[in-house]
N, C-alpha and C positions, 0 to 999 in steps of 0.2 A: 335337305331338298327343299327348294322354294317351290311355291305354288303346288302344295298338295292337294289332292282331290279326296283322298281317302289316307287316314292314318291309325292303324290298329295297334294298340299297346296291350303286351301280356294277355293276348286271347286264349282261355282255356275252354275247352268244350268236352262234355263228359254226357254219358249216358247212363240211367239205372236198367239194367237188363237183367232179368232173373236172379234178382237180389244182389246182383254184383254192378261196380262202378267200371264203366268202360272209359278210360282217359284217351279219347281221339286226338285232341289237341292240348298240349300241355305247357302253353305259354309262350306263345310266337308274337313278333313284331313285324308289320309290314307297312310300307309306305307305297303309294302310288301319287307320280305326279300328273299334271295336266298334260295330256296328249301322249302320255307313256303307255308302251304295251308291256306288261309284265309276266314273264312266264311263270307258272309253279308247277314243278316236276317232282317225280318220285314214284316208288311203287305203289301199288295198290294197298289200301290200308296205310298210308303214311300220313293222312290227315288233311289231303287237299281239298277235295270236296267238301269236306264237313266244315272246313274253315272258312271257306267262301258262301257256303249257305248260311253262317252265322251272321255274315253280313247283311244278308238279306231277310234273317229271321224265317228260314225256309225249313228250319230242323223240324222235327216231331216233338210231342207234347214233352217225352221224357228227356229231352237235353236240358243241359243246365250251361247256360253261357255266361262266362265271367271275364269283361274286359273295357277298355275304352275303346270304341269305335267311333272315330271324328270324321264328319264330312267336311268339305270346305264350308265354311261359312260358321265353323264351330259346333256344329249340332252332335251331340253324343247319341248316336242312334239307339242305343241300349235304354237310354232314359225315356225314350218316346213309346207312347201308348201305341196298341195295335192300329187304332184308328189314324194315328198320324203318321205310322209306318207305311200304311197303304199309300198315304200320299209320296213318300220316297219312293216305293216301288213304282217303276215304269218312268216318272219323271227323273228322279236322280240317279237310280240304279236299276239296270235291267238285265236280264239273264239269259243266256241260250244254252238248252240243255243238249246232252249226248244225242238222244233219239227224238228228232221232231215228230215222229209219228204217236209218240205217247204225250207230247206236249201241244198238239194240235186237236181239237175236238172233231173225231170222224164225221158227225153229222151236220156240221155248219160249213157252209162255203168259206173259202179262203179271205174274200173279200169282207164278208160279214166279221170275221174272227178281228180282222186289222181294224175295221171300224169300230168295234167295241172296245178295243184298246184306246183308241183315240178319242171316242166320245166319254169314255170312263176318266181318262187322266187329263184331258184337255178341256172337256165341258163344251165341245164344238158341237154343232148340229150334225144330222145325220147326212144330209147332202154334202156339206164340207169334209165330213169323215170319209165319205165315198172317194170324193176327189183325191183325198191325202193318201189314202189307201191305194189309188192307181197310181199315183206319182211315185210311193215309196217301192211298190213291185217294180217299176221301171227303174229306180236308183240302184235295187238290189240285182240287176240284170236279169230279171223274170222275161222270158222272150212271150209277146203276146199277151201282156199284162191284162187288157180286155177280157179275154177269153178266162185267164186263171183266176180271176176275180169270182167267177161264178162257179168255178171247180171246188172239188171236194179234195181233203188230202190224199187220199188212196189214189187219186187219179193224177197224181205230180210223182216225180222219180225223187230219190232220196236227196239229190243235191238241190232239186227246186225247193223241196220241203223246207230244207236247211236254209236256203236263200228268203225264204218265208217269214221262218222265225227271226231271222236277223232284221228284215224288214218290220216285223212286229216290235222288235227291242227298240228299233230306232225311231219308230214312229212318234215318240214323245220327246227326241233328243235327250236322251239320258247322259248325265255327265260320266258315268262309268257303266261299261258294259262287261260283264262277266260271262266268260264262254267256256262250259265245262264239257272239256273233249267234243270240240264241234265237228270234228272231222274224223272219227273213230271210224264211222260205219261208210263212209265214202270210199270210192276208187281214187288212185293217186292223181288222176288228171283234174277230177272234180274237187279234191282236197286243196289243190293247188289254187283253184280259183276260189274257192272260199277264203283261204289265207289271204289272197291278194284284195278280196273284197273287204277284208277286216282292216287290212293296210290302208285301203283307200278311204276308208270311215274315219280312221284317225286322222289322214291327211286334210280330209273336208270338213269334217264337223270339230275336230280337236276333241274328241271322244277319248277317254281314257279306257284302256282293257285290260283286264286280267284274263290270262289264257292258261287253263289247266289242261295239261297233257302228260301222256307217258313217253311221247315223241320227241326226242332231242332234236332231230332233224326239223321238225315244225317250229321249234324254239328258236333254232340257229337262223331259219327263213323269215320270222316273223317277229321275235320279240328283241326288246333293248335292255330288258335286264331279266336276271333268273333267280327265282327262289327255289333252292333245293330242299324238299321236307323229306324226312324219315322219322318213324316212330311218334308222330306227333310233334317234332320240333323242327325247327329250321337248321339243317346242317351247315349250309352254304348260301350267301347271297353274292351276287355280283352283276356286271356288264355280261353281255354274251361274251364278249372276247376273253374276259376275266376266266369265267366257268370252262368255257373249251379250250382255252390255251394255257391259263395257270391255275389249275383247279387247287383249291387248299383243303380238301377234306378227302379221306379215302372213299368215302361213298360216292361222292361226285365221280372220283376217278374210275371206280367200279362200274357207275352207270356208262361212262363214256366209253370203257374198254368194251362193254357189251352191244354197242352200236355194231349191226352188221355193215361190213365194208365191201367194196368190190374187188380189191385187193387180196380178199381172204382166197387162200389155195382152194381149189377143186376138192369137194369132199370133207373140209375141214368143218368143225364143228363150231355152232354159235357160242360165242362164252356167255356164261351166266355168272350171276352173283351166289356163291355158295351158301347153303343156310335158309332161316326162314325170318321174316320180321318178328319183332318183338310182341310179347303179350301186351294188349292194352287193358287187360283187368289187373294184371302184376307187373306193370312196368319195370325195366331193369334201375338200378339206384343209379348206374353210371350212364356213360354214352349209349344210347339204343343200338349203335351198328358195331359195339364192341365183340358181340359173338361172331360177328361174320366177317371182321377186319383183320387184313393182313399184317396190320403193324400195332396191334394192340399192346398196351402195357398194363400193368397191375392197377394203375390209378384209373385207366378208362372203366373198370368194372364198379369203382368205389364212388365216383362222383361225377355229374355233369359238367364238362368244361366250361369255361367262361368262353363269351364271345371275343374273338381276336379280330382287330381291324387292320388290313394289310393295304387298304387306301381308302380313298373317301367314299368308295362305292364297293368294297369288297371286304366281307367280313366272313368267318368261319368259326365253328365251334369244334376244336381238335386240340389235344394236349401235345402232339407232335410240332418240333420248330419248324418254322419257315423253311430253312435248308434241308430238313429231313423231307417236308412234304414235297418240294421240288425235285429231290433225288427219286422220291417214291414216283412222282408221275414220270419222270424220265424212264425209270425203269418199266414202268406199265407201257409207256407210249412206243418204247423202241424194244420191247419184249426181252430184255435183259433179266 
């Protein structure tokens, strides 16, 4: 990939908890190109949020991170001191969290909070920061921004608070925007507006985006490339079309099968993936999905598959042959 904004090599994240080692991320590679929207999907506990919080060093003190995290310009982020990293956050990497109410200070006005971000990261004066804050609220579609800057977070709707967070994240023109489940608590209409706003940001600023979500519909609508995680590993990676129309891993197929459809008969049950995610304190020796997979072979329990490349953009970690995977997907797709 040319013009990479971020390159992550062999990322491992573990936590010491009650005398046990929790292996949340077990060695993943991720690349993000300039102006690209990359979706990271997977069930809860798959390692999505832990992985991206490692990029920003926002993990708790009991976290152990091992990787090469390379930003454009050749900086290895893990080699930076905390003081140096503070200059990266906001200016180069910004993050939008799932619940804006817990991310915004309830006793400080919206305008003041955006101003603080601008003053701290760009070194501008207070008066210029006020003008920039107003301009940013207009950019993210806040109606009556002059009134909004004087309001407190509890006076805004969930959708408006999320727009404010996006405005704060963009205030310093970061190269990379990380959005962790940014639409989970919003209704469908507001969700669509927020996703459109993220797309507009990429078009206008050339900002790269990592979007973490459980919702494959959101991925199909917004993303250019998809990373499928499970058990702390990347099971599959490809363009949106490759993942949705030619998936090459049984876990990806199971996720697609579980998407509700308007074609489902009245009274039919939603499909789910049977079983439970693997233990993170005692991860399996083989493929983490082996216990839940319909196509398991003996070798699946004994070793982790090598990464197979199906195109310049499409990779998967599975022992099944390509023709067997295609046949499996056809069976899932047409209910055979």
